[in-house]
LUMNU-183036 format. One record per residue (C-alpha): residue number from 1; residue in three letters; z, y, x. Coordinates in steps of 0.2 Angstrom, whole numbers, m for minus. Each point is the difference from the previous one (the first is absolute). Layout:
<rec resi="NUM" resn="ALA" pz="Z" py="Y" px="X"/>
...
END
This chain:
<rec resi="1" resn="UNK" pz="98" py="279" px="m202"/>
<rec resi="2" resn="UNK" pz="14" py="m5" px="12"/>
<rec resi="3" resn="UNK" pz="m2" py="4" px="19"/>
<rec resi="4" resn="UNK" pz="2" py="m18" px="5"/>
<rec resi="5" resn="UNK" pz="m16" py="m5" px="m10"/>
<rec resi="6" resn="UNK" pz="m15" py="3" px="10"/>
<rec resi="7" resn="UNK" pz="m17" py="5" px="m7"/>
<rec resi="8" resn="UNK" pz="m11" py="m14" px="m6"/>
<rec resi="9" resn="UNK" pz="m13" py="4" px="14"/>
<rec resi="10" resn="UNK" pz="13" py="m2" px="13"/>
<rec resi="11" resn="UNK" pz="5" py="m17" px="m7"/>
<rec resi="12" resn="UNK" pz="m17" py="m6" px="1"/>
<rec resi="13" resn="UNK" pz="m3" py="6" px="17"/>
<rec resi="14" resn="UNK" pz="16" py="m9" px="6"/>
<rec resi="15" resn="UNK" pz="m5" py="m16" px="m8"/>
<rec resi="16" resn="UNK" pz="m18" py="0" px="8"/>
<rec resi="17" resn="UNK" pz="8" py="4" px="17"/>
<rec resi="18" resn="UNK" pz="12" py="m15" px="m2"/>
<rec resi="19" resn="UNK" pz="m13" py="m12" px="m5"/>
<rec resi="20" resn="UNK" pz="m12" py="6" px="15"/>
<rec resi="21" resn="UNK" pz="15" py="0" px="12"/>
<rec resi="22" resn="UNK" pz="5" py="m18" px="m5"/>
<rec resi="23" resn="UNK" pz="m17" py="m7" px="4"/>
<rec resi="24" resn="UNK" pz="m1" py="8" px="17"/>
<rec resi="25" resn="UNK" pz="10" py="m14" px="9"/>
<rec resi="26" resn="UNK" pz="m10" py="m14" px="m8"/>
<rec resi="27" resn="UNK" pz="m16" py="9" px="5"/>
<rec resi="28" resn="UNK" pz="6" py="3" px="18"/>
<rec resi="29" resn="UNK" pz="5" py="m19" px="1"/>
<rec resi="30" resn="UNK" pz="m17" py="m5" px="m7"/>
<rec resi="31" resn="UNK" pz="m9" py="10" px="13"/>
<rec resi="32" resn="UNK" pz="11" py="m6" px="14"/>
<rec resi="33" resn="UNK" pz="m3" py="m18" px="m5"/>
<rec resi="34" resn="UNK" pz="m19" py="3" px="m1"/>
<rec resi="35" resn="UNK" pz="1" py="8" px="18"/>
<rec resi="36" resn="UNK" pz="10" py="m16" px="6"/>
<rec resi="37" resn="UNK" pz="m14" py="m11" px="m7"/>
<rec resi="38" resn="UNK" pz="m14" py="10" px="8"/>
<rec resi="39" resn="UNK" pz="9" py="m1" px="16"/>
<rec resi="40" resn="UNK" pz="3" py="m19" px="m2"/>
<rec resi="41" resn="UNK" pz="m18" py="m3" px="m4"/>
<rec resi="42" resn="UNK" pz="m5" py="10" px="16"/>
<rec resi="43" resn="UNK" pz="12" py="m11" px="10"/>
<rec resi="44" resn="UNK" pz="m7" py="m16" px="m7"/>
<rec resi="45" resn="UNK" pz="m18" py="6" px="4"/>
<rec resi="46" resn="UNK" pz="5" py="1" px="18"/>
<rec resi="47" resn="UNK" pz="11" py="m15" px="1"/>
<rec resi="48" resn="UNK" pz="m2" py="m19" px="m1"/>
<rec resi="49" resn="UNK" pz="10" py="m6" px="m15"/>
<rec resi="50" resn="UNK" pz="2" py="m19" px="3"/>
<rec resi="51" resn="UNK" pz="8" py="m9" px="m15"/>
<rec resi="52" resn="UNK" pz="8" py="m16" px="6"/>
<rec resi="53" resn="UNK" pz="m3" py="m11" px="m15"/>
<rec resi="54" resn="UNK" pz="m12" py="0" px="m15"/>
<rec resi="55" resn="UNK" pz="m3" py="m15" px="m11"/>
<rec resi="56" resn="UNK" pz="m17" py="4" px="m7"/>
<rec resi="57" resn="UNK" pz="m8" py="m16" px="7"/>
<rec resi="58" resn="UNK" pz="12" py="m10" px="m11"/>
<rec resi="59" resn="UNK" pz="m2" py="11" px="m15"/>
<rec resi="60" resn="UNK" pz="m19" py="m2" px="1"/>
<rec resi="61" resn="UNK" pz="3" py="m19" px="1"/>
<rec resi="62" resn="UNK" pz="11" py="0" px="m15"/>
<rec resi="63" resn="UNK" pz="m10" py="11" px="m11"/>
<rec resi="64" resn="UNK" pz="m18" py="m4" px="5"/>
<rec resi="65" resn="UNK" pz="1" py="m16" px="11"/>
<rec resi="66" resn="UNK" pz="m4" py="10" px="15"/>
<rec resi="67" resn="UNK" pz="m16" py="8" px="m7"/>
<rec resi="68" resn="UNK" pz="m2" py="18" px="4"/>
<rec resi="69" resn="UNK" pz="m14" py="1" px="m12"/>
<rec resi="70" resn="UNK" pz="13" py="m3" px="m14"/>
<rec resi="71" resn="UNK" pz="13" py="11" px="9"/>
<rec resi="72" resn="UNK" pz="m10" py="15" px="5"/>
<rec resi="73" resn="UNK" pz="11" py="11" px="11"/>
<rec resi="74" resn="UNK" pz="m14" py="13" px="3"/>
<rec resi="75" resn="UNK" pz="5" py="8" px="m16"/>
<rec resi="76" resn="UNK" pz="17" py="5" px="m6"/>
<rec resi="77" resn="UNK" pz="8" py="m14" px="m9"/>
<rec resi="78" resn="UNK" pz="11" py="1" px="m16"/>
<rec resi="79" resn="UNK" pz="12" py="m13" px="8"/>
<rec resi="80" resn="UNK" pz="8" py="m5" px="16"/>
<rec resi="81" resn="UNK" pz="5" py="12" px="14"/>
<rec resi="82" resn="UNK" pz="m15" py="0" px="12"/>
<rec resi="83" resn="UNK" pz="m19" py="4" px="m1"/>
<rec resi="84" resn="UNK" pz="m11" py="10" px="12"/>
<rec resi="85" resn="UNK" pz="1" py="17" px="m10"/>
<rec resi="86" resn="UNK" pz="19" py="m1" px="0"/>
<rec resi="87" resn="UNK" pz="1" py="m5" px="19"/>
<rec resi="88" resn="UNK" pz="m10" py="15" px="4"/>
<rec resi="89" resn="UNK" pz="10" py="11" px="m11"/>
<rec resi="90" resn="UNK" pz="16" py="m6" px="9"/>
<rec resi="91" resn="UNK" pz="m7" py="3" px="17"/>
<rec resi="92" resn="UNK" pz="2" py="m18" px="6"/>
<rec resi="93" resn="UNK" pz="m9" py="m3" px="17"/>
<rec resi="94" resn="UNK" pz="7" py="m17" px="4"/>
<rec resi="95" resn="UNK" pz="6" py="m15" px="m11"/>
<rec resi="96" resn="UNK" pz="7" py="m16" px="4"/>
<rec resi="97" resn="UNK" pz="m7" py="m11" px="m14"/>
<rec resi="98" resn="UNK" pz="12" py="m15" px="m4"/>
<rec resi="99" resn="UNK" pz="m8" py="m17" px="0"/>
<rec resi="100" resn="UNK" pz="15" py="m7" px="m10"/>
<rec resi="101" resn="UNK" pz="2" py="m18" px="m5"/>
<rec resi="102" resn="UNK" pz="13" py="m6" px="m12"/>
<rec resi="103" resn="UNK" pz="13" py="m11" px="8"/>
<rec resi="104" resn="UNK" pz="m4" py="m14" px="m13"/>
<rec resi="105" resn="UNK" pz="m17" py="m2" px="7"/>
<rec resi="106" resn="UNK" pz="9" py="m7" px="16"/>
<rec resi="107" resn="UNK" pz="7" py="m13" px="m12"/>
<rec resi="108" resn="UNK" pz="m17" py="m5" px="m5"/>
<rec resi="109" resn="UNK" pz="m7" py="0" px="17"/>
<rec resi="110" resn="UNK" pz="m13" py="14" px="m3"/>
<rec resi="111" resn="UNK" pz="9" py="15" px="9"/>
<rec resi="112" resn="UNK" pz="m11" py="0" px="15"/>
<rec resi="113" resn="UNK" pz="m16" py="m1" px="m11"/>
<rec resi="114" resn="UNK" pz="6" py="14" px="m11"/>
<rec resi="115" resn="UNK" pz="4" py="12" px="14"/>
<rec resi="116" resn="UNK" pz="m18" py="m3" px="7"/>
<rec resi="117" resn="UNK" pz="m7" py="4" px="m18"/>
<rec resi="118" resn="UNK" pz="11" py="16" px="0"/>
<rec resi="119" resn="UNK" pz="m7" py="5" px="17"/>
<rec resi="120" resn="UNK" pz="m17" py="m3" px="m7"/>
<rec resi="121" resn="UNK" pz="4" py="12" px="m14"/>
<rec resi="122" resn="UNK" pz="4" py="14" px="12"/>
<rec resi="123" resn="UNK" pz="m16" py="m4" px="10"/>
<rec resi="124" resn="UNK" pz="m10" py="1" px="m16"/>
<rec resi="125" resn="UNK" pz="8" py="16" px="m6"/>
<rec resi="126" resn="UNK" pz="m5" py="8" px="17"/>
<rec resi="127" resn="UNK" pz="m18" py="m7" px="m1"/>
<rec resi="128" resn="UNK" pz="m2" py="6" px="m18"/>
<rec resi="129" resn="UNK" pz="7" py="18" px="4"/>
<rec resi="130" resn="UNK" pz="m6" py="3" px="18"/>
<rec resi="131" resn="UNK" pz="1" py="19" px="m2"/>
<rec resi="132" resn="UNK" pz="18" py="m1" px="m4"/>
<rec resi="133" resn="UNK" pz="8" py="m14" px="9"/>
<rec resi="134" resn="UNK" pz="m1" py="m8" px="18"/>
<rec resi="135" resn="UNK" pz="10" py="m14" px="7"/>
<rec resi="136" resn="UNK" pz="12" py="6" px="14"/>
<rec resi="137" resn="UNK" pz="8" py="m12" px="12"/>
<rec resi="138" resn="UNK" pz="8" py="13" px="12"/>
<rec resi="139" resn="UNK" pz="8" py="17" px="0"/>
<rec resi="140" resn="UNK" pz="m15" py="7" px="9"/>
<rec resi="141" resn="UNK" pz="m11" py="m7" px="m15"/>
<rec resi="142" resn="UNK" pz="11" py="8" px="m12"/>
<rec resi="143" resn="UNK" pz="m2" py="17" px="8"/>
<rec resi="144" resn="UNK" pz="m19" py="m2" px="2"/>
<rec resi="145" resn="UNK" pz="m2" py="m6" px="m18"/>
<rec resi="146" resn="UNK" pz="11" py="14" px="m7"/>
<rec resi="147" resn="UNK" pz="m9" py="13" px="10"/>
<rec resi="148" resn="UNK" pz="m17" py="m6" px="m7"/>
<rec resi="149" resn="UNK" pz="7" py="3" px="m18"/>
<rec resi="150" resn="UNK" pz="3" py="m18" px="m5"/>
<rec resi="151" resn="UNK" pz="15" py="m9" px="m4"/>
<rec resi="152" resn="UNK" pz="6" py="m12" px="14"/>
<rec resi="153" resn="UNK" pz="3" py="m16" px="m8"/>
<rec resi="154" resn="UNK" pz="13" py="m11" px="8"/>
<rec resi="155" resn="UNK" pz="6" py="m17" px="m5"/>
<rec resi="156" resn="UNK" pz="18" py="m6" px="m3"/>
<rec resi="157" resn="UNK" pz="4" py="m18" px="m4"/>
<rec resi="158" resn="UNK" pz="15" py="m1" px="m12"/>
<rec resi="159" resn="UNK" pz="10" py="m16" px="2"/>
<rec resi="160" resn="UNK" pz="1" py="m11" px="15"/>
<rec resi="161" resn="UNK" pz="m3" py="m15" px="m11"/>
<rec resi="162" resn="UNK" pz="m18" py="4" px="1"/>
<rec resi="163" resn="UNK" pz="m1" py="m7" px="18"/>
<rec resi="164" resn="UNK" pz="6" py="m17" px="m6"/>
<rec resi="165" resn="UNK" pz="11" py="m1" px="16"/>
<rec resi="166" resn="UNK" pz="m14" py="1" px="12"/>
<rec resi="167" resn="UNK" pz="m1" py="12" px="15"/>
<rec resi="168" resn="UNK" pz="m19" py="m4" px="0"/>
<rec resi="169" resn="UNK" pz="m2" py="6" px="m18"/>
<rec resi="170" resn="UNK" pz="10" py="16" px="5"/>
<rec resi="171" resn="UNK" pz="m12" py="3" px="15"/>
<rec resi="172" resn="UNK" pz="m15" py="m2" px="m12"/>
<rec resi="173" resn="UNK" pz="7" py="12" px="m12"/>
<rec resi="174" resn="UNK" pz="1" py="13" px="14"/>
<rec resi="175" resn="UNK" pz="m18" py="m4" px="5"/>
<rec resi="176" resn="UNK" pz="m5" py="4" px="m18"/>
<rec resi="177" resn="UNK" pz="9" py="17" px="1"/>
<rec resi="178" resn="UNK" pz="17" py="m3" px="m6"/>
<rec resi="179" resn="UNK" pz="11" py="13" px="8"/>
<rec resi="180" resn="UNK" pz="17" py="m4" px="m7"/>
<rec resi="181" resn="UNK" pz="8" py="m15" px="m8"/>
<rec resi="182" resn="UNK" pz="16" py="1" px="m11"/>
<rec resi="183" resn="UNK" pz="10" py="m14" px="6"/>
<rec resi="184" resn="UNK" pz="6" py="m6" px="m17"/>
<rec resi="185" resn="UNK" pz="m3" py="5" px="m18"/>
<rec resi="186" resn="UNK" pz="12" py="m4" px="m15"/>
<rec resi="187" resn="UNK" pz="5" py="m17" px="7"/>
<rec resi="188" resn="UNK" pz="5" py="m7" px="17"/>
<rec resi="189" resn="UNK" pz="m13" py="m8" px="11"/>
<rec resi="190" resn="UNK" pz="3" py="m15" px="11"/>
<rec resi="191" resn="UNK" pz="5" py="12" px="14"/>
<rec resi="192" resn="UNK" pz="7" py="16" px="m7"/>
<rec resi="193" resn="UNK" pz="11" py="6" px="m14"/>
<rec resi="194" resn="UNK" pz="m5" py="11" px="m14"/>
<rec resi="195" resn="UNK" pz="11" py="14" px="m8"/>
<rec resi="196" resn="UNK" pz="m2" py="m8" px="m17"/>
<rec resi="197" resn="UNK" pz="4" py="m18" px="3"/>
<rec resi="198" resn="UNK" pz="15" py="m9" px="6"/>
<rec resi="199" resn="UNK" pz="3" py="0" px="19"/>
<rec resi="200" resn="UNK" pz="m7" py="m15" px="8"/>
<rec resi="201" resn="UNK" pz="m2" py="4" px="18"/>
<rec resi="202" resn="UNK" pz="12" py="14" px="3"/>
<rec resi="203" resn="UNK" pz="m14" py="11" px="4"/>
<rec resi="204" resn="UNK" pz="m14" py="m6" px="11"/>
<rec resi="205" resn="UNK" pz="m2" py="m19" px="4"/>
<rec resi="206" resn="UNK" pz="m7" py="m4" px="18"/>
<rec resi="207" resn="UNK" pz="m18" py="m1" px="m7"/>
<rec resi="208" resn="UNK" pz="3" py="17" px="m8"/>
<rec resi="209" resn="UNK" pz="4" py="7" px="17"/>
<rec resi="210" resn="UNK" pz="m16" py="m8" px="7"/>
<rec resi="211" resn="UNK" pz="m10" py="8" px="m14"/>
<rec resi="212" resn="UNK" pz="7" py="17" px="4"/>
<rec resi="213" resn="UNK" pz="m4" py="m2" px="18"/>
<rec resi="214" resn="UNK" pz="m17" py="m6" px="m3"/>
<rec resi="215" resn="UNK" pz="m3" py="16" px="m11"/>
<rec resi="216" resn="UNK" pz="6" py="10" px="14"/>
<rec resi="217" resn="UNK" pz="m13" py="m8" px="11"/>
<rec resi="218" resn="UNK" pz="m14" py="2" px="m12"/>
<rec resi="219" resn="UNK" pz="4" py="18" px="m4"/>
<rec resi="220" resn="UNK" pz="4" py="m3" px="m18"/>
<rec resi="221" resn="UNK" pz="14" py="10" px="m7"/>
<rec resi="222" resn="UNK" pz="15" py="m10" px="m6"/>
<rec resi="223" resn="UNK" pz="5" py="6" px="m17"/>
<rec resi="224" resn="UNK" pz="18" py="m2" px="m6"/>
<rec resi="225" resn="UNK" pz="m2" py="5" px="m18"/>
<rec resi="226" resn="UNK" pz="6" py="m14" px="m11"/>
<rec resi="227" resn="UNK" pz="10" py="m9" px="13"/>
<rec resi="228" resn="UNK" pz="19" py="m2" px="0"/>
<rec resi="229" resn="UNK" pz="10" py="13" px="9"/>
<rec resi="230" resn="UNK" pz="5" py="m14" px="12"/>
<rec resi="231" resn="UNK" pz="m19" py="m4" px="3"/>
<rec resi="232" resn="UNK" pz="m2" py="19" px="3"/>
<rec resi="233" resn="UNK" pz="13" py="0" px="14"/>
<rec resi="234" resn="UNK" pz="m7" py="m16" px="8"/>
<rec resi="235" resn="UNK" pz="m17" py="8" px="1"/>
<rec resi="236" resn="UNK" pz="6" py="15" px="8"/>
<rec resi="237" resn="UNK" pz="10" py="m10" px="12"/>
<rec resi="238" resn="UNK" pz="m15" py="m9" px="7"/>
<rec resi="239" resn="UNK" pz="m15" py="11" px="m4"/>
<rec resi="240" resn="UNK" pz="m9" py="7" px="15"/>
<rec resi="241" resn="UNK" pz="m10" py="13" px="m9"/>
<rec resi="242" resn="UNK" pz="5" py="12" px="m14"/>
<rec resi="243" resn="UNK" pz="1" py="m7" px="m18"/>
<rec resi="244" resn="UNK" pz="m3" py="7" px="m17"/>
<rec resi="245" resn="UNK" pz="7" py="m2" px="m17"/>
<rec resi="246" resn="UNK" pz="m16" py="3" px="m10"/>
<rec resi="247" resn="UNK" pz="7" py="4" px="m17"/>
<rec resi="248" resn="UNK" pz="19" py="1" px="0"/>
<rec resi="249" resn="UNK" pz="13" py="14" px="m3"/>
<rec resi="250" resn="UNK" pz="18" py="4" px="5"/>
<rec resi="251" resn="UNK" pz="13" py="m12" px="m5"/>
<rec resi="252" resn="UNK" pz="14" py="14" px="1"/>
<rec resi="253" resn="UNK" pz="m9" py="10" px="m13"/>
<rec resi="254" resn="UNK" pz="m5" py="m15" px="m12"/>
<rec resi="255" resn="UNK" pz="10" py="m16" px="4"/>
<rec resi="256" resn="UNK" pz="m14" py="m13" px="m3"/>
<rec resi="257" resn="UNK" pz="m2" py="m14" px="14"/>
<rec resi="258" resn="UNK" pz="m19" py="5" px="1"/>
<rec resi="259" resn="UNK" pz="6" py="16" px="8"/>
<rec resi="260" resn="UNK" pz="5" py="3" px="18"/>
<rec resi="261" resn="UNK" pz="19" py="2" px="5"/>
<rec resi="262" resn="UNK" pz="6" py="14" px="12"/>
<rec resi="263" resn="UNK" pz="4" py="m12" px="14"/>
<rec resi="264" resn="UNK" pz="m18" py="m6" px="0"/>
<rec resi="265" resn="UNK" pz="m6" py="18" px="m1"/>
<rec resi="266" resn="UNK" pz="9" py="3" px="16"/>
<rec resi="267" resn="UNK" pz="m7" py="m15" px="8"/>
<rec resi="268" resn="UNK" pz="m17" py="5" px="m6"/>
<rec resi="269" resn="UNK" pz="2" py="17" px="9"/>
<rec resi="270" resn="UNK" pz="3" py="m10" px="16"/>
<rec resi="271" resn="UNK" pz="m15" py="m11" px="m3"/>
<rec resi="272" resn="UNK" pz="m11" py="14" px="m4"/>
<rec resi="273" resn="UNK" pz="m6" py="m6" px="m17"/>
<rec resi="274" resn="UNK" pz="m3" py="8" px="m17"/>
<rec resi="275" resn="UNK" pz="7" py="m3" px="m17"/>
<rec resi="276" resn="UNK" pz="m14" py="5" px="m13"/>
<rec resi="277" resn="UNK" pz="8" py="5" px="m16"/>
<rec resi="278" resn="UNK" pz="m3" py="m10" px="m16"/>
<rec resi="279" resn="UNK" pz="m3" py="10" px="m16"/>
<rec resi="280" resn="UNK" pz="6" py="m14" px="m13"/>
<rec resi="281" resn="UNK" pz="13" py="7" px="m11"/>
<rec resi="282" resn="UNK" pz="11" py="m15" px="2"/>
<rec resi="283" resn="UNK" pz="1" py="2" px="19"/>
<rec resi="284" resn="UNK" pz="1" py="19" px="m1"/>
<rec resi="285" resn="UNK" pz="12" py="5" px="m15"/>
<rec resi="286" resn="UNK" pz="18" py="m5" px="5"/>
<rec resi="287" resn="UNK" pz="5" py="m6" px="m18"/>
<rec resi="288" resn="UNK" pz="m17" py="m9" px="m2"/>
<rec resi="289" resn="UNK" pz="3" py="m9" px="17"/>
<rec resi="290" resn="UNK" pz="17" py="m6" px="m6"/>
<rec resi="291" resn="UNK" pz="m6" py="m6" px="m16"/>
<rec resi="292" resn="UNK" pz="m15" py="m9" px="8"/>
<rec resi="293" resn="UNK" pz="12" py="m8" px="12"/>
<rec resi="294" resn="UNK" pz="10" py="m7" px="m15"/>
<rec resi="295" resn="UNK" pz="m17" py="m7" px="m6"/>
<rec resi="296" resn="UNK" pz="m1" py="13" px="m14"/>
<rec resi="297" resn="UNK" pz="m19" py="3" px="0"/>
<rec resi="298" resn="UNK" pz="m2" py="9" px="m17"/>
<rec resi="299" resn="UNK" pz="2" py="19" px="m4"/>
<rec resi="300" resn="UNK" pz="3" py="5" px="18"/>
<rec resi="301" resn="UNK" pz="2" py="19" px="3"/>
<rec resi="302" resn="UNK" pz="m16" py="7" px="7"/>
<rec resi="303" resn="UNK" pz="1" py="8" px="17"/>
<rec resi="304" resn="UNK" pz="m5" py="18" px="5"/>
<rec resi="305" resn="UNK" pz="m9" py="8" px="14"/>
<rec resi="306" resn="UNK" pz="16" py="8" px="6"/>
<rec resi="307" resn="UNK" pz="8" py="m17" px="1"/>
<rec resi="308" resn="UNK" pz="m14" py="m6" px="11"/>
<rec resi="309" resn="UNK" pz="3" py="15" px="11"/>
<rec resi="310" resn="UNK" pz="19" py="m5" px="0"/>
<rec resi="311" resn="UNK" pz="m5" py="m16" px="9"/>
<rec resi="312" resn="UNK" pz="m12" py="8" px="12"/>
<rec resi="313" resn="UNK" pz="15" py="13" px="4"/>
<rec resi="314" resn="UNK" pz="12" py="m15" px="3"/>
<rec resi="315" resn="UNK" pz="m12" py="m10" px="11"/>
<rec resi="316" resn="UNK" pz="m4" py="16" px="10"/>
<rec resi="317" resn="UNK" pz="19" py="4" px="2"/>
<rec resi="318" resn="UNK" pz="5" py="m18" px="6"/>
<rec resi="319" resn="UNK" pz="m15" py="m6" px="9"/>
<rec resi="320" resn="UNK" pz="m9" py="17" px="4"/>
<rec resi="321" resn="UNK" pz="m15" py="8" px="m7"/>
<rec resi="322" resn="UNK" pz="m11" py="m10" px="12"/>
<rec resi="323" resn="UNK" pz="4" py="m16" px="m9"/>
<rec resi="324" resn="UNK" pz="m5" py="5" px="m18"/>
<rec resi="325" resn="UNK" pz="m16" py="m4" px="m9"/>
<rec resi="326" resn="UNK" pz="m8" py="m3" px="m17"/>
<rec resi="327" resn="UNK" pz="m2" py="m17" px="m8"/>
<rec resi="328" resn="UNK" pz="m3" py="3" px="m19"/>
<rec resi="329" resn="UNK" pz="m3" py="m17" px="m6"/>
<rec resi="330" resn="UNK" pz="m12" py="7" px="m13"/>
<rec resi="331" resn="UNK" pz="m9" py="m13" px="m11"/>
<rec resi="332" resn="UNK" pz="14" py="m12" px="4"/>
<rec resi="333" resn="UNK" pz="14" py="9" px="m9"/>
<rec resi="334" resn="UNK" pz="4" py="2" px="m19"/>
<rec resi="335" resn="UNK" pz="9" py="16" px="1"/>
<rec resi="336" resn="UNK" pz="m5" py="15" px="10"/>
<rec resi="337" resn="UNK" pz="10" py="16" px="3"/>
<rec resi="338" resn="UNK" pz="m3" py="15" px="m11"/>
<rec resi="339" resn="UNK" pz="m11" py="11" px="11"/>
<rec resi="340" resn="UNK" pz="m7" py="m15" px="10"/>
<rec resi="341" resn="UNK" pz="m9" py="m9" px="m14"/>
<rec resi="342" resn="UNK" pz="m15" py="m5" px="10"/>
<rec resi="343" resn="UNK" pz="m9" py="3" px="17"/>
<rec resi="344" resn="UNK" pz="m6" py="17" px="m6"/>
<rec resi="345" resn="UNK" pz="18" py="7" px="1"/>
<rec resi="346" resn="UNK" pz="3" py="0" px="19"/>
<rec resi="347" resn="UNK" pz="m2" py="19" px="0"/>
<rec resi="348" resn="UNK" pz="16" py="0" px="m11"/>
<rec resi="349" resn="UNK" pz="9" py="m10" px="14"/>
<rec resi="350" resn="UNK" pz="m6" py="12" px="14"/>
<rec resi="351" resn="UNK" pz="5" py="15" px="m10"/>
<rec resi="352" resn="UNK" pz="17" py="m8" px="m3"/>
<rec resi="353" resn="UNK" pz="3" py="m3" px="18"/>
<rec resi="354" resn="UNK" pz="m5" py="18" px="4"/>
<rec resi="355" resn="UNK" pz="12" py="6" px="m13"/>
<rec resi="356" resn="UNK" pz="14" py="m9" px="8"/>
<rec resi="357" resn="UNK" pz="m3" py="8" px="17"/>
<rec resi="358" resn="UNK" pz="m11" py="m12" px="9"/>
<rec resi="359" resn="UNK" pz="m11" py="8" px="13"/>
<rec resi="360" resn="UNK" pz="m19" py="m3" px="m1"/>
<rec resi="361" resn="UNK" pz="2" py="m11" px="16"/>
<rec resi="362" resn="UNK" pz="13" py="m11" px="m7"/>
<rec resi="363" resn="UNK" pz="m10" py="m1" px="m17"/>
<rec resi="364" resn="UNK" pz="m15" py="m6" px="10"/>
<rec resi="365" resn="UNK" pz="11" py="m13" px="9"/>
<rec resi="366" resn="UNK" pz="6" py="m7" px="m17"/>
<rec resi="367" resn="UNK" pz="m17" py="0" px="m7"/>
<rec resi="368" resn="UNK" pz="m8" py="m11" px="14"/>
<rec resi="369" resn="UNK" pz="3" py="5" px="18"/>
<rec resi="370" resn="UNK" pz="16" py="m11" px="1"/>
<rec resi="371" resn="UNK" pz="m9" py="m16" px="m6"/>
<rec resi="372" resn="UNK" pz="m15" py="5" px="12"/>
<rec resi="373" resn="UNK" pz="12" py="1" px="14"/>
<rec resi="374" resn="UNK" pz="7" py="m17" px="m4"/>
<rec resi="375" resn="UNK" pz="m17" py="m8" px="m1"/>
<rec resi="376" resn="UNK" pz="m4" py="8" px="17"/>
<rec resi="377" resn="UNK" pz="16" py="m7" px="8"/>
<rec resi="378" resn="UNK" pz="m3" py="m17" px="m8"/>
<rec resi="379" resn="UNK" pz="m18" py="0" px="7"/>
<rec resi="380" resn="UNK" pz="7" py="4" px="17"/>
<rec resi="381" resn="UNK" pz="13" py="m14" px="0"/>
<rec resi="382" resn="UNK" pz="m13" py="m12" px="m6"/>
<rec resi="383" resn="UNK" pz="m11" py="4" px="15"/>
<rec resi="384" resn="UNK" pz="14" py="m3" px="12"/>
<rec resi="385" resn="UNK" pz="6" py="m16" px="m8"/>
<rec resi="386" resn="UNK" pz="m18" py="m8" px="m2"/>
<rec resi="387" resn="UNK" pz="m3" py="3" px="18"/>
<rec resi="388" resn="UNK" pz="15" py="m11" px="4"/>
<rec resi="389" resn="UNK" pz="3" py="m12" px="m15"/>
<rec resi="390" resn="UNK" pz="m13" py="m12" px="m7"/>
<rec resi="391" resn="UNK" pz="0" py="m4" px="m18"/>
<rec resi="392" resn="UNK" pz="13" py="m14" px="m5"/>
<rec resi="393" resn="UNK" pz="m7" py="m15" px="m9"/>
<rec resi="394" resn="UNK" pz="15" py="0" px="m12"/>
<rec resi="395" resn="UNK" pz="1" py="m6" px="m17"/>
<rec resi="396" resn="UNK" pz="16" py="m2" px="m10"/>
<rec resi="397" resn="UNK" pz="4" py="m17" px="m8"/>
<rec resi="398" resn="UNK" pz="13" py="m6" px="m12"/>
<rec resi="399" resn="UNK" pz="m4" py="m18" px="4"/>
<rec resi="400" resn="UNK" pz="4" py="m11" px="15"/>
END
């Protein structure tokens, strides 16, 4: 037997050793990921995760005519993104429920009625599941409710068309618990330009400025998601309180007009507001955003968790980590990122933040402390303004 030919036993030993050794990095990586997830869940358990935008109320309306007996969220559902078991698994402690109204309802003259019906849906959900949900109106409410082990339920109105050009309606929505309003949706209102419509006002019209100032007086957060970039700039020019983008991402990463450009991020830092990152693949994946902008809506590439983290990184770099939040848009989007498929997957997001080197303090800010600060500041501004400024009896009219 030639000297270069090893004994059979030696060959087998080498083979087994190579196989075992080759598996070590994978096993170590898996163990590391498990440790990160365990740490992420511990952080979520001691934090207040507030998601800025969830469209469950509209999903219940569409699938079950608003009837929770037919859309039973106390059990894990085989469809949709949201139910109580998954909310608990995801560590959600606060949720802005969107009371969305399609813009076409404004054309039919039923936008105000419909937003009231959607608010009623949120109220009925809270009443049906009192051990899980409680209505929150203030930052202190959120902290108290979360401490009690429930999910603080806030209300956000999506689309300024729902006030039907009336500051009185805006005030009534605030009394019912609405704590932010997205100024536009997919089309312009009579007083503000949308990012997905042809410019009509060059940003905010004079009545739009009155709407923003009245929201400041009330303590209702001004939401600049869905508005044109010029409208964003106008809002930040006149707002007296911090503003939010309840479900938008970074334009520099994914160039779709629904996302926030860098100059607005810089102004938002000065304003003290927060951009709450959207999870829709079309606003997160760079190539998908370009295709969507060109009105190609089919076969869009699916985003990943890492791409969502890229948006958080960019906003934190340009505006600062104090100005980043989470606004998933769950149950309002057709394509979720791999790794963030539904509300149960928030631990993956936290683990991803930790992996990228964010401190636990900064993670807690992103999860909810930033938006709680914005709420508190808006409440302070409102107390000051209401002490000196009575409500204006103003209604926009296109007639004589």
